[in-house]
N, C-alpha and C positions, 0 to 999 in steps of 0.2 A: 211848441214844437215847430220846427222849420225844416224844409227840405234842403239838404246840404249838397246832394249829388244825385246822379242817375246811375243805376246799376242794371247791367244786362242780366236777365234771368237765365239766359241760355249758356253763357260762358263765364259770368261773374265779373265781366270787365267793368271798371269804375270810370265813369265819364263825368266831366265837369259841367257840360252844358247840353242843351237840346241839339245844337249844331253838331257836336261830336257824336251824339247818339244817332243822328241821321246818317252821318258818314259811316259810322260803324255798321248800321243796318244795310247800307248800300254794298259794303264790302263782304259782309258775312251772312246777309239775309236773316239776321236775328231781329225779332220784333217784340220780344217780351222784355219791356223796360219797366222799372218801378222806381219810385222816389224813395231815397234813403233819408229817414228823419231821425233827428237826435235833439234832445233838449239842450239848447244853447243858453248857458247861464252866464251871469256876470257877478261872480263872487270876488269881493275885494278884501284882501288881508288887512285887518285893522292895525297890524304892527308895522308892516313895510309897504303897504299900499299896492302889492302885486295883484293884478286881476287874474282870475282863473275862470275859464269858460266852461269847464266840466267838473263834475264831482271827482273824477279820477285825478284831474289836474290839481285840485285843491288838496286831495289826500297826499299826492306826491310832494306838494309844497310843504305840507305839515310834517311829513316824514323827513324831509331834507333840512328844514329850518326849525321845526318845533313850534311854528306859529299855527294855532288851531282856531283862532277867532276870525270869522269872515262875515262881511255884510253883504246880503243878497240885494243887488241892484238890478236884477233882471227886469223887473217891471218898469223901473225908471228908464232903462235903455229902450224897452219896447215903446214907452210913451214918446220918447224923443224921436224914434223912428217914425211913429205915426204922425207926429207933428211935421216932420220933414216931408212925409208923403202928402199930407193935406196941403202943405204950402205950395206944392208943385201943381195942385189942381187949377189954381187961378192962373190963367195965361191966355194966349191967343186962341181963337176959335179952331184953327187948324190943328192945335195940340190936344184938343178935347178927345178926339178919337183914340190917340195914343194913350191918354190918361185912363180912358175906360178899358182899353185892352190890358193895361197893367194892373187892373183890379183883380185879374186872375193870376197874377204873378206876385212873387214875394222876394224882396232883396235879402239875401242871406250871406253870412261870412263863409268864404271857401274853406274847405277842409284842408288842413296842413299837418305837417309832422310836428306833433306836440313836443317831442324831445328836442328837435332843432329849435322850436320856439322858446323853450325854456333856456336853452343855451344862449340864444341871442338876448333874451331878457336878463340873464345873469351877467351878460357883458355890458348892460346898460342901455340897450336899445328899447324904445317904447314898444308896447304891444302892437299898436297899429302899424308902425313902421316895420317891425319884425314880421308880422303877418303878411304885409304887402310884399316884402322882399322874398319870403318863402314861396308865396303864391306865384309871383311873376318869374322866379328863377326855377320853377318846376319842382320844388321840394327836393332838389337834387342833392345839395350838400350845404354845410355851414359856410364853406368858402365861397360858393356861388352866390349865396344870399348876401354875404358881406360885400362881395364885388358889385352886386346889383345896387346895394345901398350907396356905395361909393360913387357909382355912375349916375344915380338919380337923386343925390342928396339935395340938389337945388330945385327939384320938382315942387310945385305948389301943394300938391296933394300927397306928399310923402308921408305925412302923419295921419292920413285919413284911412279908416278901415276899409279894405276892398270888399265889395259886395257883388254877388252873382244873382242872376235871375233864375228862379225855380218855378216851374208850372205846377199848379195844384191838380189840374185835371189831366193826368197822364194818359187816361184811356183815349181821349181825343187825339193826343199827340201820337200815341202808338198806332192809332188807326191811320193817321196821316202818313206816318212812316211806312206802314204796311202798304198803303196805296203806292208810295214811291219806290217800293222794293223792286229789285230786279228779278226777272225770271232766271231759272238755273242756267239757261243758255246764255242770257245776257251777262249774268255774273261770271260765267266761264270766260266769255269774250273779254269782259272788263279785267279779269285777273290776268289773262294772257297779255293784254295791253300793258298792264302795270309791270308784268315781268319783263316784257320787251323793252319798256322804257328804262327799267332799272338796269337791264343788260347793256343797253346802249350807253347809259350814263357811266357804268363801270368801265366799258371799253374806252370811252373818251378819257376817263380819269387815268386808266393805265397808259394810254398813248401819251398823255401829258406828262406823267411821271417818267416814262421812257425818254421823252425829249429832255426832261430835266437831268436825268442820269447821264445821257449822252453829252450834254453840255458840261456836266461836272467832270466826266472822263476826259473830255478835250482840254478843259482848264488844267486838270491835274497833270495831263501829259505835257502841256506846254511848260508848266512849272518845273517838272522833272528835267525836261530838256534844257531849260535855262539854268537850273542848278548844276547839271552835268557840265554845261559849257563853262560856267564860272569856276567849277572845281578844276577842270582841265586847264583853264587859263592861269589859275593860281598855282597849279603844279608846274606849269611851264615857267612861270616867273621864279618859282622856288628853285628849279633846276638851274636856270640862268644865274641866280644869285649864288648857288653852290659852286658852279664852275668859276664864276668871277672870284669867289672867296679863295678857291684853290689857286687860281692864277696869282692873286695878291699875295698868298702865303709863299708861293714859290719865288715871287719877285723879292719879297722881304728876305727869304733865305739866301738868295744870290747876293743881295745887298750886304747882309751880315758877313758872308764869305769874302766879298771884296774888301770890306773894312778890315777883316781879320788879316787878309794878305797885305794890305797896306801897313797895318801895325807890325806884322812880322818883318816886312821889308825895312821899315824904319828902325826896328830893333837890331836887325843885322847890320845896317849901316852904322848905327851907334857903336856896336861892339867892334866893328872894323875901324872905327875912328874916322869914318867919312862924315862930311857935313850933311845935314838934312837936305833933301831935294827941294828945289824951288817949286812953288805951286804950279808955275807954268810948265815945268818939266817933269812933274810927278807922274803923268800919264804917258807911258811909252807908246810907240806906234802900234798899230793893230797887229802886224805879223809877229814882232817879238812877243807881244802879249799872248798870242795864240801858242807860240813855241814854248813860253814859260808855263802856260797852263798844261800843256801836254807832258811837261816834265814833272808835274806835281801828282800826288796820289789822287784817288777818287774823291771828288768834292761831295759835300752833303747834298747839293742840289741834284747831282747825278744819282746819288744814293736814294734820294727821295723818289725819283722816277723808277729806280730799281725796286724800291719797296712797293710802290704802287703796282708794278708789274707782278710782283710776287703775290700780293693780295688779290689782284685780278685773276691770276692763274688759279689760285686756291678756290675762288668762288665759281669760276667757270668749270673747274674739274668736279665740283660737288654742287652744281646748280639745282639738282633735284632734292637737296636736303638743306633748306635755308636755315633751319634751326641749328644744325651741326656747324654750318659755316659761321653763323653769328656767334656760337659758343667758342669757336677757334679764334675769331677776332677778339672777343672779350678776354680770352686767356692770354693772348699775345699782349693786349693792352695792359693786363695786370702785371706781366713780366716787365714790360717797358716802364710802367708807372712806378714799380718798386725801385728800379734802378735810378729813375729820375729823382725820387724822393730820398733815397738812401744810397748814394753812389759809393760810399765808403764801406758799406756792409757787404762782406763777401758772400753771405748766404743768398743775397738777392742777385748776385752776379754769377751764380753757379746753378746749373740745371742738370738733374740726372736724366739722361735720355732713356734709360730703361724703366723709368717710373711709369706705371700703368696709366695713371691719369694723364701724364704728359703725352704718352703715345696715343691715347684715345682722343685727346682734344687737339693736339698739334702735330705730334710726330707722324701720324698716319695721313695727315692732310698734305696734299701737294703744295709746295711753296712755303709751308710753315717753318721748317728748319732753315730754309734759305733766307727767309725774312729775318730771323734772328742773327744769322751770319752777316747779313748786310748791316745790322745794327752794331756789329763788332764782336759777337760771340764766336768762340773758336772751339772746335772739337778737340778734346784732350783725353788722355788715358785710354787709348784704344777706342775712341768714339763712345765712351761711356758717359762723358759729361760734356756739356756746353758751358764754357767759361768766358766771361768778359773780363780781361785783365784791367786792373785799376788804371794803369797808365794809358790804356786805350779807350777809356770812357770819354766819349765826345757828346756833351750835353746837346749840342746843336743837332746831331744825328738822332739822339734819343727823343728830343722834342719833336723833330720831324716825323719820327716813327709814330709817336702818340697822335699827332695831328692826322696822319694818313689813316690810322686805325679808327679814330673817331669819325672821320668822314666816311669810311667804308661801312661802319655800323649804322650811322644815321641816314645815309643816302640809299634809298631803296633801289635806285637804278645803277648803283656801283657795279661795275663789271658786266653790265648788260649792254650799254651803248658802245 
């Protein structure tokens, strides 16, 4: 039989050493301690070699594996412990006093969680290593024991069974603890000090956490400001790119018109039997050119500006209903796209103005019908239909209308600036 632990008879607290018992007595004024004893066996399974330290452990091993034959090596272990103890007696003179005082003490294996020990042994850990890991990790959990083994696997005593000192004469120890016990007043003052120390520690921790939270808030605020700045810069660049694209599109449209005029002029000279103009004289002076332009019908470039004005008026007139404006733009784009894809189909060049869907999406919107008229549609049959005559289909105008509608749909700032 060997003392494995100390138990407080007043509250039942389980204590691992005399030092803990003394601290417990100072805090609680409990003085009734007793030694907990249990037969520590060394039963070794003859089949797998697993050591079991109690009868309950051996029964569990038999139930789990079916192994029922054990060899009792308890006496052999006790003899080896006695030999180790006697070997330590021979030493310097100054150690003789300590050796004599240890005659009243016994080295015992600490009490650990048997289930956790079995799990560690089933994982392949030696009994001594598993016991040491559970003891020094506080019997907390299997994971903490494995972490302890990983952190101390290079220790020289990793495979040595841990031993604790247990006093046989607890009456003397209890008396010493009782002498050192605090009076009720002293215990009250001590408890107040402990509470005050805990309160100050908690306040310091709260202040530290508040400083950390403030730093985190400042960091997040800076990141949000930087993200907003980058987003605004990207939006500005996107708007500049859209405006440049619109200018380029308008420039290309003017260039196409100029080329078309040059081709028409050359065709008329050919029909009249006139020789082609020389390259140096193909471009007339500025005033005649302006006079000739004023004599021609509305050019697609001017129509492009007129289309943009119609769409801008539509959006500004209904700026409180973005969904309705976007639906009108998409409907107009559908009409224009159908004509561009099928210019010879009359059904795509004829719109019934009394149609409920047309009136809801386009007809009731300011500038909607005007936009179609700029594209070439004409009101016929008492304003009941909008018709685009086949001979008046101008693909340059239709394509310009599609480009303006696409820009108005995709540009969130269209009609705002």
